[in-house]
Each structure stands twice: as structure tokens, then as C-alpha cells.
NUGUVEX-999199 format. One record per atom (N, C-alpha, C, O): x, y, z; atom name; residue in three letters. Coordinates in steps of 0.2 Angstrom, whole numbers, plus 5000, padded with zeros to 4 digits. Each point is the difference from the previous one (the first is absolute). Last residue first. Example, Ala and Ser with C-alpha at 12.3 -4.5 7.8 and 13.67 -1.06 7.14 Angstrom:
REM residues 2
<X 5064 Y 4989 Z 5035 atom N type SER>
<X 5004 Y 5006 Z 5001 atom CA type SER>
<X 4996 Y 5005 Z 5003 atom C type SER>
<X 5003 Y 5006 Z 5001 atom O type SER>
<X 4999 Y 4966 Z 4999 atom N type ALA>
<X 4996 Y 5006 Z 5000 atom CA type ALA>
<X 5004 Y 5006 Z 5000 atom C type ALA>
<X 5005 Y 4999 Z 5003 atom O type ALA>
//
This chain:
REM residues 129
<X 5035 Y 5336 Z 4980 atom N type UNK>
<X 4999 Y 5007 Z 4996 atom CA type UNK>
<X 4993 Y 5000 Z 4997 atom C type UNK>
<X 4998 Y 5004 Z 4996 atom O type UNK>
<X 5010 Y 4983 Z 5028 atom N type UNK>
<X 4999 Y 4999 Z 4992 atom CA type UNK>
<X 4999 Y 5007 Z 4997 atom C type UNK>
<X 4996 Y 5004 Z 5003 atom O type UNK>
<X 5016 Y 4987 Z 5021 atom N type UNK>
<X 4996 Y 5005 Z 4997 atom CA type UNK>
<X 5000 Y 4999 Z 4992 atom C type UNK>
<X 5005 Y 5001 Z 4997 atom O type UNK>
<X 5001 Y 4984 Z 5027 atom N type UNK>
<X 5001 Y 5001 Z 4993 atom CA type UNK>
<X 4995 Y 5005 Z 4997 atom C type UNK>
<X 4994 Y 4999 Z 5002 atom O type UNK>
<X 5019 Y 4991 Z 5023 atom N type UNK>
<X 4995 Y 5005 Z 4997 atom CA type UNK>
<X 5001 Y 5000 Z 4992 atom C type UNK>
<X 5006 Y 5001 Z 4998 atom O type UNK>
<X 5000 Y 4982 Z 5025 atom N type UNK>
<X 5001 Y 5002 Z 4993 atom CA type UNK>
<X 4994 Y 5005 Z 4998 atom C type UNK>
<X 4995 Y 5000 Z 5002 atom O type UNK>
<X 5019 Y 4995 Z 5022 atom N type UNK>
<X 4993 Y 4999 Z 4997 atom CA type UNK>
<X 5001 Y 5003 Z 4993 atom C type UNK>
<X 5003 Y 5005 Z 4999 atom O type UNK>
<X 5015 Y 4986 Z 5023 atom N type UNK>
<X 4998 Y 5004 Z 4994 atom CA type UNK>
<X 4993 Y 4998 Z 4998 atom C type UNK>
<X 4997 Y 4995 Z 5001 atom O type UNK>
<X 5016 Y 4999 Z 5019 atom N type UNK>
<X 5001 Y 4995 Z 4994 atom CA type UNK>
<X 4998 Y 5003 Z 4994 atom C type UNK>
<X 5002 Y 4998 Z 4994 atom O type UNK>
<X 5008 Y 5016 Z 5028 atom N type UNK>
<X 4994 Y 4996 Z 4998 atom CA type UNK>
<X 5002 Y 4996 Z 4994 atom C type UNK>
<X 5005 Y 5001 Z 4997 atom O type UNK>
<X 5013 Y 5010 Z 5021 atom N type UNK>
<X 4997 Y 5000 Z 4994 atom CA type UNK>
<X 4994 Y 4995 Z 4999 atom C type UNK>
<X 5000 Y 4995 Z 5003 atom O type UNK>
<X 5021 Y 5018 Z 5014 atom N type UNK>
<X 4994 Y 4996 Z 5000 atom CA type UNK>
<X 4996 Y 5001 Z 4993 atom C type UNK>
<X 4999 Y 5006 Z 4998 atom O type UNK>
<X 5021 Y 5007 Z 5007 atom N type UNK>
<X 5002 Y 4993 Z 5002 atom CA type UNK>
<X 4994 Y 4995 Z 5001 atom C type UNK>
<X 5001 Y 4994 Z 5001 atom O type UNK>
<X 5008 Y 5031 Z 4986 atom N type UNK>
<X 4995 Y 4996 Z 5003 atom CA type UNK>
<X 5002 Y 4993 Z 5002 atom C type UNK>
<X 5003 Y 4997 Z 4995 atom O type UNK>
<X 5011 Y 5019 Z 4993 atom N type UNK>
<X 4999 Y 5002 Z 5007 atom CA type UNK>
<X 4994 Y 4997 Z 5004 atom C type UNK>
<X 4999 Y 5001 Z 5006 atom O type UNK>
<X 5007 Y 4995 Z 4970 atom N type UNK>
<X 5005 Y 4997 Z 5005 atom CA type UNK>
<X 4999 Y 5002 Z 5007 atom C type UNK>
<X 5003 Y 4997 Z 5005 atom O type UNK>
<X 4985 Y 5012 Z 4976 atom N type UNK>
<X 4997 Y 4994 Z 5003 atom CA type UNK>
<X 5005 Y 4996 Z 5005 atom C type UNK>
<X 4997 Y 4997 Z 5004 atom O type UNK>
<X 5001 Y 5031 Z 4992 atom N type UNK>
<X 5003 Y 4994 Z 4997 atom CA type UNK>
<X 4998 Y 4993 Z 5003 atom C type UNK>
<X 4999 Y 5000 Z 5006 atom O type UNK>
<X 4994 Y 5023 Z 5000 atom N type UNK>
<X 4998 Y 4998 Z 4994 atom CA type UNK>
<X 5003 Y 4994 Z 4997 atom C type UNK>
<X 4997 Y 4997 Z 4995 atom O type UNK>
<X 4995 Y 5011 Z 5031 atom N type UNK>
<X 5005 Y 5000 Z 4995 atom CA type UNK>
<X 4998 Y 4998 Z 4994 atom C type UNK>
<X 4995 Y 4997 Z 4999 atom O type UNK>
<X 4991 Y 5015 Z 5021 atom N type UNK>
<X 5001 Y 4994 Z 4997 atom CA type UNK>
<X 5005 Y 5000 Z 4994 atom C type UNK>
<X 5000 Y 5005 Z 4996 atom O type UNK>
<X 5001 Y 5011 Z 5026 atom N type UNK>
<X 4996 Y 4999 Z 4994 atom CA type UNK>
<X 5002 Y 4994 Z 4997 atom C type UNK>
<X 5005 Y 4997 Z 5001 atom O type UNK>
<X 4996 Y 5009 Z 5026 atom N type UNK>
<X 5003 Y 5001 Z 4994 atom CA type UNK>
<X 4996 Y 4998 Z 4994 atom C type UNK>
<X 4995 Y 4997 Z 5001 atom O type UNK>
<X 5003 Y 4992 Z 5024 atom N type UNK>
<X 5000 Y 5007 Z 4998 atom CA type UNK>
<X 5004 Y 5001 Z 4994 atom C type UNK>
<X 5005 Y 4996 Z 4999 atom O type UNK>
<X 4990 Y 4983 Z 5010 atom N type UNK>
<X 4995 Y 5003 Z 5003 atom CA type UNK>
<X 5000 Y 5008 Z 4998 atom C type UNK>
<X 4994 Y 5003 Z 5000 atom O type UNK>
<X 5014 Y 4974 Z 4989 atom N type UNK>
<X 5003 Y 5007 Z 5000 atom CA type UNK>
<X 4994 Y 5004 Z 5003 atom C type UNK>
<X 4996 Y 5003 Z 4996 atom O type UNK>
<X 5009 Y 4971 Z 4994 atom N type UNK>
<X 4999 Y 5003 Z 5006 atom CA type UNK>
<X 5003 Y 5007 Z 5000 atom C type UNK>
<X 5006 Y 5000 Z 5000 atom O type UNK>
<X 4984 Y 4989 Z 4978 atom N type UNK>
<X 5006 Y 5000 Z 5004 atom CA type UNK>
<X 4999 Y 5004 Z 5006 atom C type UNK>
<X 4996 Y 5004 Z 5001 atom O type UNK>
<X 4991 Y 4983 Z 4976 atom N type UNK>
<X 5000 Y 5004 Z 5006 atom CA type UNK>
<X 5007 Y 5000 Z 5003 atom C type UNK>
<X 5004 Y 4995 Z 4999 atom O type UNK>
<X 4980 Y 5000 Z 4976 atom N type UNK>
<X 5006 Y 4999 Z 5004 atom CA type UNK>
<X 5000 Y 5004 Z 5006 atom C type UNK>
<X 4997 Y 5006 Z 5000 atom O type UNK>
<X 4987 Y 4984 Z 4978 atom N type UNK>
<X 5001 Y 5005 Z 5005 atom CA type UNK>
<X 5006 Y 4998 Z 5004 atom C type UNK>
<X 5001 Y 4994 Z 5001 atom O type UNK>
<X 4992 Y 5002 Z 4972 atom N type UNK>
<X 5002 Y 4998 Z 5006 atom CA type UNK>
<X 5000 Y 5005 Z 5006 atom C type UNK>
<X 5001 Y 5006 Z 4998 atom O type UNK>
<X 4989 Y 4987 Z 4975 atom N type UNK>
<X 5001 Y 5005 Z 5005 atom CA type UNK>
<X 5002 Y 4997 Z 5007 atom C type UNK>
<X 4996 Y 4995 Z 5002 atom O type UNK>
<X 5006 Y 4999 Z 4970 atom N type UNK>
<X 4999 Y 4997 Z 5006 atom CA type UNK>
<X 5001 Y 5006 Z 5005 atom C type UNK>
<X 5006 Y 5003 Z 5000 atom O type UNK>
<X 4986 Y 5004 Z 4976 atom N type UNK>
<X 5006 Y 4998 Z 5003 atom CA type UNK>
<X 4997 Y 4996 Z 5006 atom C type UNK>
<X 4994 Y 4999 Z 5002 atom O type UNK>
<X 4998 Y 5021 Z 4980 atom N type UNK>
<X 4999 Y 4993 Z 5000 atom CA type UNK>
<X 5007 Y 4997 Z 5003 atom C type UNK>
<X 5005 Y 5002 Z 4998 atom O type UNK>
<X 4989 Y 5021 Z 4996 atom N type UNK>
<X 5000 Y 4998 Z 5007 atom CA type UNK>
<X 5000 Y 4993 Z 5001 atom C type UNK>
<X 5000 Y 4998 Z 5006 atom O type UNK>
<X 4999 Y 5012 Z 4972 atom N type UNK>
<X 5007 Y 5000 Z 5003 atom CA type UNK>
<X 5000 Y 4999 Z 5007 atom C type UNK>
<X 5006 Y 4999 Z 5003 atom O type UNK>
<X 4973 Y 5004 Z 4985 atom N type UNK>
<X 5004 Y 4993 Z 4999 atom CA type UNK>
<X 5007 Y 5000 Z 5003 atom C type UNK>
<X 5002 Y 4994 Z 5002 atom O type UNK>
<X 4981 Y 5022 Z 5011 atom N type UNK>
<X 5003 Y 4999 Z 4993 atom CA type UNK>
<X 5003 Y 4994 Z 4999 atom C type UNK>
<X 5002 Y 4996 Z 5004 atom O type UNK>
<X 4979 Y 5017 Z 5014 atom N type UNK>
<X 5005 Y 4995 Z 4998 atom CA type UNK>
<X 5002 Y 5000 Z 4993 atom C type UNK>
<X 4996 Y 5001 Z 4996 atom O type UNK>
<X 4990 Y 5013 Z 5021 atom N type UNK>
<X 5002 Y 5002 Z 4993 atom CA type UNK>
<X 5006 Y 4995 Z 4998 atom C type UNK>
<X 5005 Y 5002 Z 4998 atom O type UNK>
<X 4993 Y 4996 Z 5028 atom N type UNK>
<X 4995 Y 5003 Z 4995 atom CA type UNK>
<X 5003 Y 5001 Z 4993 atom C type UNK>
<X 5006 Y 5001 Z 4999 atom O type UNK>
<X 4999 Y 4986 Z 5026 atom N type UNK>
<X 5003 Y 5001 Z 4993 atom CA type UNK>
<X 4994 Y 5002 Z 4996 atom C type UNK>
<X 4995 Y 4996 Z 4998 atom O type UNK>
<X 5012 Y 5001 Z 5029 atom N type UNK>
<X 4995 Y 5001 Z 4996 atom CA type UNK>
<X 5003 Y 5002 Z 4993 atom C type UNK>
<X 5003 Y 5005 Z 5000 atom O type UNK>
<X 5006 Y 4981 Z 5022 atom N type UNK>
<X 5002 Y 5004 Z 4994 atom CA type UNK>
<X 4994 Y 5001 Z 4996 atom C type UNK>
<X 4998 Y 4995 Z 4996 atom O type UNK>
<X 5007 Y 4999 Z 5032 atom N type UNK>
<X 4997 Y 4999 Z 4994 atom CA type UNK>
<X 5003 Y 5004 Z 4994 atom C type UNK>
<X 5004 Y 5005 Z 5002 atom O type UNK>
<X 5000 Y 4982 Z 5024 atom N type UNK>
<X 5002 Y 5005 Z 4996 atom CA type UNK>
<X 4996 Y 4999 Z 4993 atom C type UNK>
<X 5000 Y 4995 Z 4997 atom O type UNK>
<X 4997 Y 4996 Z 5030 atom N type UNK>
<X 4999 Y 4999 Z 4993 atom CA type UNK>
<X 5002 Y 5007 Z 4996 atom C type UNK>
<X 4999 Y 5005 Z 5003 atom O type UNK>
<X 4996 Y 4987 Z 5022 atom N type UNK>
<X 5006 Y 4997 Z 4997 atom CA type UNK>
<X 5001 Y 5000 Z 4993 atom C type UNK>
<X 5002 Y 4995 Z 4997 atom O type UNK>
<X 4980 Y 5015 Z 5017 atom N type UNK>
<X 4999 Y 4993 Z 4996 atom CA type UNK>
<X 5006 Y 4997 Z 4998 atom C type UNK>
<X 5000 Y 4995 Z 4996 atom O type UNK>
<X 5001 Y 5025 Z 5016 atom N type UNK>
<X 4996 Y 4996 Z 5004 atom CA type UNK>
<X 4998 Y 4994 Z 4997 atom C type UNK>
<X 4999 Y 4995 Z 5003 atom O type UNK>
<X 5014 Y 5021 Z 4985 atom N type UNK>
<X 5004 Y 4996 Z 5005 atom CA type UNK>
<X 4996 Y 4996 Z 5005 atom C type UNK>
<X 5002 Y 4995 Z 5002 atom O type UNK>
<X 4995 Y 5015 Z 4973 atom N type UNK>
<X 4996 Y 4999 Z 5006 atom CA type UNK>
<X 5003 Y 4996 Z 5005 atom C type UNK>
<X 5000 Y 4994 Z 4999 atom O type UNK>
<X 5007 Y 5021 Z 4977 atom N type UNK>
<X 5001 Y 4995 Z 5005 atom CA type UNK>
<X 4995 Y 5000 Z 5005 atom C type UNK>
<X 4998 Y 5006 Z 5002 atom O type UNK>
<X 5010 Y 5002 Z 4970 atom N type UNK>
<X 4997 Y 5002 Z 5007 atom CA type UNK>
<X 5001 Y 4994 Z 5005 atom C type UNK>
<X 5001 Y 4995 Z 4997 atom O type UNK>
<X 5005 Y 5016 Z 4976 atom N type UNK>
<X 5001 Y 4996 Z 5005 atom CA type UNK>
<X 4997 Y 5002 Z 5006 atom C type UNK>
<X 5000 Y 5006 Z 5002 atom O type UNK>
<X 4995 Y 4999 Z 4971 atom N type UNK>
<X 5000 Y 5002 Z 5007 atom CA type UNK>
<X 5002 Y 4995 Z 5005 atom C type UNK>
<X 4996 Y 4994 Z 5000 atom O type UNK>
<X 5005 Y 5013 Z 4971 atom N type UNK>
<X 5000 Y 4995 Z 5005 atom CA type UNK>
<X 5000 Y 5004 Z 5007 atom C type UNK>
<X 5003 Y 5005 Z 5001 atom O type UNK>
<X 4996 Y 5008 Z 4979 atom N type UNK>
<X 4996 Y 4994 Z 4999 atom CA type UNK>
<X 4999 Y 4995 Z 5005 atom C type UNK>
<X 4995 Y 4997 Z 5001 atom O type UNK>
<X 5019 Y 5023 Z 5000 atom N type UNK>
<X 4994 Y 5003 Z 4998 atom CA type UNK>
<X 4995 Y 4994 Z 4998 atom C type UNK>
<X 4994 Y 5001 Z 4999 atom O type UNK>
<X 5031 Y 4992 Z 5000 atom N type UNK>
<X 4997 Y 5006 Z 5004 atom CA type UNK>
<X 4994 Y 5003 Z 4997 atom C type UNK>
<X 4999 Y 5000 Z 4994 atom O type UNK>
<X 5016 Y 4982 Z 4998 atom N type UNK>
<X 4993 Y 4998 Z 5002 atom CA type UNK>
<X 4997 Y 5006 Z 5004 atom C type UNK>
<X 4994 Y 5000 Z 5003 atom O type UNK>
<X 5028 Y 5000 Z 4986 atom N type UNK>
<X 4995 Y 4996 Z 4995 atom CA type UNK>
<X 4993 Y 4999 Z 5003 atom C type UNK>
<X 4996 Y 4999 Z 4996 atom O type UNK>
<X 5023 Y 5010 Z 5017 atom N type UNK>
<X 4997 Y 5005 Z 4995 atom CA type UNK>
<X 4995 Y 4997 Z 4996 atom C type UNK>
<X 4995 Y 5003 Z 4998 atom O type UNK>
<X 5009 Y 4986 Z 5026 atom N type UNK>
<X 5003 Y 5000 Z 4994 atom CA type UNK>
<X 4997 Y 5005 Z 4995 atom C type UNK>
<X 4994 Y 5001 Z 5000 atom O type UNK>
<X 5003 Y 5002 Z 5026 atom N type UNK>
<X 4998 Y 4997 Z 4995 atom CA type UNK>
<X 5005 Y 5000 Z 4994 atom C type UNK>
<X 5003 Y 5005 Z 4999 atom O type UNK>
<X 4991 Y 4999 Z 5030 atom N type UNK>
<X 5004 Y 5002 Z 4994 atom CA type UNK>
<X 4998 Y 4995 Z 4995 atom C type UNK>
<X 4998 Y 4994 Z 5001 atom O type UNK>
<X 4993 Y 5016 Z 5025 atom N type UNK>
<X 5000 Y 4995 Z 4995 atom CA type UNK>
<X 5004 Y 5002 Z 4994 atom C type UNK>
<X 5001 Y 5006 Z 4999 atom O type UNK>
<X 4992 Y 4999 Z 5030 atom N type UNK>
<X 5004 Y 5001 Z 4994 atom CA type UNK>
<X 5000 Y 4995 Z 4995 atom C type UNK>
<X 5000 Y 4994 Z 5001 atom O type UNK>
<X 4989 Y 5005 Z 5020 atom N type UNK>
<X 5000 Y 5007 Z 4999 atom CA type UNK>
<X 5004 Y 5002 Z 4994 atom C type UNK>
<X 4999 Y 5006 Z 4998 atom O type UNK>
<X 4997 Y 4972 Z 5013 atom N type UNK>
<X 4996 Y 5001 Z 4994 atom CA type UNK>
<X 5000 Y 5008 Z 4998 atom C type UNK>
<X 4996 Y 5002 Z 4996 atom O type UNK>
<X 5017 Y 4984 Z 5021 atom N type UNK>
<X 4994 Y 5004 Z 5002 atom CA type UNK>
<X 4995 Y 5001 Z 4995 atom C type UNK>
<X 4994 Y 5002 Z 5002 atom O type UNK>
<X 5026 Y 4988 Z 4992 atom N type UNK>
<X 4997 Y 4995 Z 5005 atom CA type UNK>
<X 4994 Y 5004 Z 5003 atom C type UNK>
<X 4995 Y 4996 Z 5001 atom O type UNK>
<X 5012 Y 5011 Z 4974 atom N type UNK>
<X 5003 Y 5000 Z 5006 atom CA type UNK>
<X 4996 Y 4996 Z 5005 atom C type UNK>
<X 4994 Y 4999 Z 4999 atom O type UNK>
<X 5006 Y 4996 Z 4975 atom N type UNK>
<X 4997 Y 5004 Z 5005 atom CA type UNK>
<X 5004 Y 4999 Z 5006 atom C type UNK>
<X 5002 Y 4995 Z 5002 atom O type UNK>
<X 5000 Y 5003 Z 4969 atom N type UNK>
<X 5002 Y 4998 Z 5006 atom CA type UNK>
<X 4996 Y 5004 Z 5005 atom C type UNK>
<X 4997 Y 5005 Z 4999 atom O type UNK>
<X 5004 Y 4986 Z 4973 atom N type UNK>
<X 4998 Y 5004 Z 5005 atom CA type UNK>
<X 5002 Y 4998 Z 5007 atom C type UNK>
<X 5001 Y 4994 Z 5001 atom O type UNK>
<X 5008 Y 4997 Z 4978 atom N type UNK>
<X 4994 Y 5003 Z 4998 atom CA type UNK>
<X 4997 Y 5005 Z 5005 atom C type UNK>
<X 4999 Y 5006 Z 4998 atom O type UNK>
<X 5026 Y 4980 Z 4993 atom N type UNK>
<X 4996 Y 5004 Z 5005 atom CA type UNK>
<X 4994 Y 5003 Z 4997 atom C type UNK>
<X 5000 Y 5003 Z 4995 atom O type UNK>
<X 5012 Y 4975 Z 4994 atom N type UNK>
<X 4999 Y 5008 Z 5000 atom CA type UNK>
<X 4996 Y 5002 Z 5006 atom C type UNK>
<X 4995 Y 4998 Z 5001 atom O type UNK>
<X 5021 Y 4980 Z 4989 atom N type UNK>
<X 4994 Y 5002 Z 5004 atom CA type UNK>
<X 5001 Y 5007 Z 5001 atom C type UNK>
<X 5005 Y 5003 Z 5002 atom O type UNK>
<X 5003 Y 4986 Z 4975 atom N type UNK>
<X 5002 Y 5000 Z 5007 atom CA type UNK>
<X 4994 Y 5002 Z 5004 atom C type UNK>
<X 4995 Y 5003 Z 4998 atom O type UNK>
<X 5002 Y 4985 Z 4978 atom N type UNK>
<X 5002 Y 5006 Z 5003 atom CA type UNK>
<X 5002 Y 4999 Z 5007 atom C type UNK>
<X 4998 Y 4995 Z 5003 atom O type UNK>
<X 4992 Y 4989 Z 4981 atom N type UNK>
<X 5006 Y 5002 Z 4998 atom CA type UNK>
<X 5003 Y 5006 Z 5003 atom C type UNK>
<X 5005 Y 5003 Z 4997 atom O type UNK>
<X 4970 Y 4994 Z 5007 atom N type UNK>
<X 5004 Y 4995 Z 4997 atom CA type UNK>
<X 5006 Y 5003 Z 4997 atom C type UNK>
<X 5000 Y 5005 Z 4996 atom O type UNK>
<X 4990 Y 5009 Z 5023 atom N type UNK>
<X 4997 Y 4998 Z 4994 atom CA type UNK>
<X 5005 Y 4994 Z 4997 atom C type UNK>
<X 5006 Y 5000 Z 5002 atom O type UNK>
<X 4989 Y 5011 Z 5024 atom N type UNK>
<X 5005 Y 4997 Z 4995 atom CA type UNK>
<X 4996 Y 4997 Z 4994 atom C type UNK>
<X 4996 Y 4995 Z 5000 atom O type UNK>
<X 5001 Y 5023 Z 5024 atom N type UNK>
<X 4998 Y 4996 Z 4994 atom CA type UNK>
<X 5005 Y 4997 Z 4996 atom C type UNK>
<X 5006 Y 5003 Z 5000 atom O type UNK>
<X 4988 Y 5008 Z 5027 atom N type UNK>
<X 5004 Y 4999 Z 4994 atom CA type UNK>
<X 4997 Y 4996 Z 4995 atom C type UNK>
<X 4995 Y 4997 Z 5001 atom O type UNK>
<X 5000 Y 5017 Z 5024 atom N type UNK>
<X 4997 Y 4996 Z 4994 atom CA type UNK>
<X 5005 Y 5001 Z 4995 atom C type UNK>
<X 5003 Y 5005 Z 4998 atom O type UNK>
<X 5000 Y 4999 Z 5030 atom N type UNK>
<X 5001 Y 5002 Z 4993 atom CA type UNK>
<X 4996 Y 4995 Z 4995 atom C type UNK>
<X 5000 Y 4994 Z 5002 atom O type UNK>
<X 5003 Y 5014 Z 5026 atom N type UNK>
<X 4997 Y 4995 Z 4995 atom CA type UNK>
<X 5001 Y 5003 Z 4993 atom C type UNK>
<X 4998 Y 5006 Z 4999 atom O type UNK>
<X 5011 Y 4997 Z 5029 atom N type UNK>
<X 4999 Y 5003 Z 4994 atom CA type UNK>
<X 4998 Y 4995 Z 4995 atom C type UNK>
<X 5002 Y 4994 Z 5001 atom O type UNK>
<X 4995 Y 5003 Z 5026 atom N type UNK>
<X 5003 Y 4998 Z 4994 atom CA type UNK>
<X 4998 Y 5005 Z 4994 atom C type UNK>
<X 4994 Y 5002 Z 4999 atom O type UNK>
<X 4997 Y 4996 Z 5024 atom N type UNK>
<X 5007 Y 5002 Z 5001 atom CA type UNK>
<X 5004 Y 4999 Z 4993 atom C type UNK>
<X 5006 Y 5001 Z 5000 atom O type UNK>
<X 4971 Y 4992 Z 5004 atom N type UNK>
<X 5000 Y 5007 Z 5000 atom CA type UNK>
<X 5007 Y 5003 Z 5001 atom C type UNK>
<X 5001 Y 5006 Z 4999 atom O type UNK>
<X 4992 Y 4971 Z 5002 atom N type UNK>
<X 5002 Y 5002 Z 4993 atom CA type UNK>
<X 5001 Y 5008 Z 5000 atom C type UNK>
<X 5003 Y 5002 Z 4995 atom O type UNK>
<X 4999 Y 4984 Z 5028 atom N type UNK>
<X 4995 Y 5003 Z 4996 atom CA type UNK>
<X 5003 Y 5002 Z 4993 atom C type UNK>
<X 5006 Y 5002 Z 5000 atom O type UNK>
<X 4998 Y 4978 Z 5022 atom N type UNK>
<X 5001 Y 5007 Z 4998 atom CA type UNK>
<X 4995 Y 5002 Z 4995 atom C type UNK>
<X 4995 Y 4998 Z 4999 atom O type UNK>
<X 5015 Y 4977 Z 5009 atom N type UNK>
<X 4996 Y 5005 Z 5002 atom CA type UNK>
<X 5002 Y 5007 Z 4997 atom C type UNK>
<X 5006 Y 5000 Z 4998 atom O type UNK>
<X 5004 Y 4980 Z 4994 atom N type UNK>
<X 4995 Y 4997 Z 5005 atom CA type UNK>
<X 4995 Y 5005 Z 5002 atom C type UNK>
<X 4994 Y 4999 Z 5001 atom O type UNK>
<X 5008 Y 5004 Z 4978 atom N type UNK>
<X 5001 Y 4995 Z 5005 atom CA type UNK>
<X 5006 Y 5002 Z 5003 atom C type UNK>
<X 5005 Y 5003 Z 4997 atom O type UNK>
<X 4975 Y 5009 Z 4986 atom N type UNK>
<X 5007 Y 5000 Z 5003 atom CA type UNK>
<X 5000 Y 4995 Z 5006 atom C type UNK>
<X 4996 Y 4999 Z 5004 atom O type UNK>
<X 4990 Y 5006 Z 4972 atom N type UNK>
<X 4999 Y 4998 Z 5006 atom CA type UNK>
<X 5007 Y 5000 Z 5003 atom C type UNK>
<X 5005 Y 4998 Z 4997 atom O type UNK>
<X 4980 Y 5013 Z 4981 atom N type UNK>
<X 5006 Y 4999 Z 5004 atom CA type UNK>
<X 4998 Y 4997 Z 5006 atom C type UNK>
<X 4995 Y 5001 Z 5004 atom O type UNK>
<X 4995 Y 5005 Z 4970 atom N type UNK>
<X 4998 Y 4998 Z 5007 atom CA type UNK>
<X 5007 Y 4997 Z 5003 atom C type UNK>
<X 5003 Y 4996 Z 4998 atom O type UNK>
<X 4990 Y 5019 Z 4980 atom N type UNK>
<X 5005 Y 4997 Z 5003 atom CA type UNK>
<X 4999 Y 4999 Z 5007 atom C type UNK>
<X 5000 Y 5004 Z 5004 atom O type UNK>
<X 4986 Y 5002 Z 4971 atom N type UNK>
<X 5000 Y 5000 Z 5008 atom CA type UNK>
<X 5007 Y 4996 Z 5001 atom C type UNK>
<X 5001 Y 4995 Z 4997 atom O type UNK>
<X 4987 Y 5020 Z 4981 atom N type UNK>
<X 5004 Y 4994 Z 5002 atom CA type UNK>
<X 5000 Y 5001 Z 5008 atom C type UNK>
<X 5001 Y 5005 Z 5003 atom O type UNK>
<X 4982 Y 5004 Z 4977 atom N type UNK>
<X 5003 Y 5001 Z 5006 atom CA type UNK>
<X 5004 Y 4994 Z 5003 atom C type UNK>
<X 4997 Y 4995 Z 5001 atom O type UNK>
<X 4995 Y 5017 Z 4973 atom N type UNK>
<X 5000 Y 4994 Z 5005 atom CA type UNK>
<X 5003 Y 5002 Z 5006 atom C type UNK>
<X 5003 Y 5005 Z 5001 atom O type UNK>
<X 4985 Y 5005 Z 4974 atom N type UNK>
<X 5003 Y 5001 Z 5006 atom CA type UNK>
<X 5001 Y 4993 Z 5004 atom C type UNK>
<X 4996 Y 4995 Z 4999 atom O type UNK>
<X 5002 Y 5015 Z 4973 atom N type UNK>
<X 4997 Y 4997 Z 5006 atom CA type UNK>
<X 5004 Y 5001 Z 5006 atom C type UNK>
<X 5005 Y 5003 Z 5000 atom O type UNK>
<X 5002 Y 5003 Z 4978 atom N type UNK>
<X 4995 Y 5005 Z 5003 atom CA type UNK>
<X 4997 Y 4997 Z 5006 atom C type UNK>
<X 4997 Y 5004 Z 5003 atom O type UNK>
<X 5012 Y 4978 Z 4980 atom N type UNK>
<X 5003 Y 5007 Z 5001 atom CA type UNK>
<X 4994 Y 5005 Z 5002 atom C type UNK>
<X 4995 Y 5000 Z 4997 atom O type UNK>
<X 5000 Y 4975 Z 5009 atom N type UNK>
<X 5001 Y 5004 Z 4994 atom CA type UNK>
<X 5003 Y 5006 Z 5002 atom C type UNK>
<X 5000 Y 5003 Z 5005 atom O type UNK>
<X 5003 Y 4973 Z 5009 atom N type UNK>
<X 4996 Y 5006 Z 4999 atom CA type UNK>
<X 5001 Y 5003 Z 4993 atom C type UNK>
<X 5005 Y 4999 Z 4997 atom O type UNK>
<X 5001 Y 4979 Z 5021 atom N type UNK>
<X 5000 Y 5002 Z 4993 atom CA type UNK>
<X 4995 Y 5006 Z 4999 atom C type UNK>
<X 4994 Y 4998 Z 5001 atom O type UNK>
<X 5019 Y 4996 Z 5023 atom N type UNK>
<X 4996 Y 4997 Z 4995 atom CA type UNK>
<X 5001 Y 5003 Z 4993 atom C type UNK>
<X 5005 Y 5003 Z 4999 atom O type UNK>
<X 5000 Y 4998 Z 5031 atom N type UNK>
<X 5002 Y 5001 Z 4993 atom CA type UNK>
<X 4995 Y 4997 Z 4996 atom C type UNK>
<X 4995 Y 4997 Z 5002 atom O type UNK>
<X 5005 Y 5003 Z 5022 atom N type UNK>
<X 4996 Y 5005 Z 4997 atom CA type UNK>
<X 5002 Y 5001 Z 4992 atom C type UNK>
<X 4997 Y 5004 Z 4997 atom O type UNK>
<X 5018 Y 4988 Z 5026 atom N type UNK>
<X 4994 Y 4998 Z 4997 atom CA type UNK>
<X 4998 Y 5006 Z 4996 atom C type UNK>
<X 5002 Y 5006 Z 5001 atom O type UNK>
<X 5021 Y 4985 Z 5016 atom N type UNK>
<X 4996 Y 5004 Z 4995 atom CA type UNK>
<X 4994 Y 4997 Z 4997 atom C type UNK>
<X 5000 Y 4994 Z 4999 atom O type UNK>
<X 5016 Y 5003 Z 5024 atom N type UNK>
<X 4996 Y 4996 Z 4995 atom CA type UNK>
<X 4996 Y 5006 Z 4996 atom C type UNK>
<X 4996 Y 5003 Z 5003 atom O type UNK>
<X 5026 Y 4993 Z 5017 atom N type UNK>
<X 4996 Y 5004 Z 4996 atom CA type UNK>
<X 4996 Y 4996 Z 4995 atom C type UNK>
<X 5003 Y 4996 Z 4997 atom O type UNK>
<X 5011 Y 5003 Z 5028 atom N type UNK>
<X 4998 Y 4996 Z 4995 atom CA type UNK>
<X 4995 Y 5005 Z 4996 atom C type UNK>
<X 4996 Y 5003 Z 5003 atom O type UNK>
<X 5025 Y 5002 Z 5016 atom N type UNK>
<X 4993 Y 5001 Z 4997 atom CA type UNK>
<X 4999 Y 4996 Z 4994 atom C type UNK>
<X 5004 Y 4999 Z 4996 atom O type UNK>
<X 5012 Y 5004 Z 5028 atom N type UNK>
<X 4999 Y 4997 Z 4994 atom CA type UNK>
<X 4993 Y 5001 Z 4997 atom C type UNK>
<X 4995 Y 4998 Z 5004 atom O type UNK>
//
């Protein structure tokens, strides 16, 4: 069982950068390094959208087309933390950002939110024009 806590959101201007963090703890014992992690976002009135995902080992990442080249997902398994570096932010990036995890020591991160069974509470990102 993994608990996830996001941080790093805020109010920024278009073109600015933010780095989101997803801190994980696994109970009772074990390591987050056996989990794939995804970042999702949800804008007002819209469904939850896949943003980026990373394999348990960190060797593979995937991104939504809307963020490719601007966002980078990474992980530090020693710190039990996954990051989302967001550059060149746009107003349309405004949303609540969630990290999610699924126990999957091998295999690529899925795109659908229903594939993940652990979620954080979300962190708000607002990008002004």
C-alpha cells in the first residue's frame, strides 16, 4: 500500500516553470521502486487527463502530446519521489495535478486513470496569460 503526497503547485505566468513532486511511502514494507507512476491533471468541468508516466525503473517515460517537449517526468527511488518538471507553461495547463501509482515492477505506465489504484490529493497549478 502506497501513500502519495503532491506538492509544488502554484500560480505562475505563461512561460514560467514549476516542478511538482510526488512523495511516496509504502506500508508496511517495500519500495516504491516497484511501482509505475503517472501524472494526471483535471481542469474544471473536464475529465482526468494523462500527462506523463514513468516505468518503475525509470528507464521508460511517456507523455501526452500536449506536453511533449515541455514537461519531463523523473524519479529518485532512493528518495521515494517522482517529479514533474513543467517548462514553458501555458494557460491551458491550468488544472489540479495528481500523481498515481500502480504496483508494476515490469512494464510501461498505463495511460488510463482506472489502471492506477493509488492517488494523491492533488496540487493546483494556475497559469495566467
